[in-house]
N, C-alpha and C positions, 0 to 999 in steps of 0.2 A: 147495848141494844139500840138499834135505830128505831126512833119513834115514827112508825108508819102504819097506817090503817089499811084494811083490805080495800077501802075506797080509793086510797092513794095508789095502791098497786094496780087496781083496775084502770084508773086514769092514765097511769104511765103506759101500761100495756096497750090501751086503746089509742094512745097518741102515736104509736109507731107500728103497731101490728098490721094495719091495713097497707103498709108499704112493703111488707114481706110476702113473697110469693107463697101460695098455699102449700106447695111442696116442702117449703122450708119452715113453716110455722111451728111444727112440732119440735124441731130441733131448737128453734129460737126460744120457744116457751120453756124448754128444759133449761137452756142456758140462763134465761131470765130468772126462773125460780131458783136455780142454783146460786146465782149471783146475789139475789135477795137474801138467801140463807147465809151466804158467805159474809155479807156485810152486817149481819146481825139483826135482820128484821125478825120479829117474833114469829115462831112457827104457826101459832094459832091464826095470825093475820094472813100469812101466806096461804094456809089451808082454807081459810074463809074466802079468799079470792078465787078459789077453784069453782065456786058457784057461778061465777060471772061468764066464763068462756070455756068451751069444751077443750081447747088446746091447753089452757092453763090447768084445767082439771086433770088431763092426761099427764102433764108435766109434774104436777104435785104428786100424783100417784107414782110416777117413775122415780122422782127424786127421793121421796120418803119411803118407797119400797125397799131401797137399798138399806136403810136404817133398820127396817123390820127384819130383813134377812140377816143382818149382822147381829141384831139383838137377840134373836131367837136361838142362835147356836154359838157356843163358846169356841175357843181356839181348838179344842179337842173334838169338835163337831158333836158335842153332847148338847141336848136341849137345855136351855137356861130357863129357869122358872122365876 
């Protein structure tokens, strides 16, 4: 796991997000959150950073929604408890 706090995530996002056109910020935020997750940043820190910026909040919801969908139903489409 990468040792990074939600404050670090906020600082990184803030350092470059104002250079991204508004139309592309949602896509950039999703890629940013996905990359953080891929490199091993703790989920709780990524999720905590969603309080900072609405685009990051949307991205966290989008990235982690995929997990919820996959976890709720098994391969046979039966609900998993």
